[in-house]
N, C-alpha and C positions, 0 to 999 in steps of 0.2 A: 680837285677838278685844276688842270694845269692850264697855265696861262699860257700865250702866245709867245713871249719870250721863251716861256721855257719849253714850248713847244720847239722853237727854231732852233734853239740850244741843243737839243736832242738831233733833230736833224745834222744839224754841224757836226756833232762827234759822230751820227749815224755815216755821214760822210764821210769819215777817216776812217772808218771801218772798226767802230768801237761797236762790241756787242752790246745792246740793251742790257742784261743784267750785270754787266760792268759798269757803266751809267747808273746803274740805281744802288750798286754798293759802292762807288767809290765817294772817297773822302779828302780826296785831293788829286792832281795831276798828278801825279805819278803811278796811281792805283790805278790808269790807264792803260797803262804801260807803253807810254809813246816816244818814240826813237827822236830824234832830229827831225828828221825829215816828216813825221807824222806832226808832230807839235808847230811844225811852219805851215803845213796844210791846216791845223786846224785852226789856227790864224788866220792865214788867206780866207777861208772858208766864214770864218766870226767875222771877218772884218765887211764881207762882200753881203752876209747875210745881215748885220743890225746896223749894213750904210756907213761904219764908224773906219779910223785908220789908229791903229793901236801903235803906239808909241815904244819903244826898245823897256822904258821907268815900267810905263802900262801892262807890258808881257811880263815884267820880273812878279809883280805882283800878284797876275792873275796864276797863283799855283791852286787853288781849290775850287768848285764847283761853285761853292757860293761867293767865291770871290767873282766868277765870270756874271753869277746872276745880280749882283750889286754893280758890278761894271756897266750892263744892261741899264739898269734901272736908273743910271744917270738922267 
């Protein structure tokens, strides 16, 4: 069963235009094939959806999907 936070993260990733199959297979952000614009858009949606403000240092550590999940779990 998918948690509410996971659903929100999937929604954010889908808003950026990432296909569901890529999301399920991805082990890192690089596996999502995001360019700089898409990554900035991902950060924007992430901040809005989870009501957080990411610092530059935070963005650097969010390189995998589990890292995103862990960050949201704080």
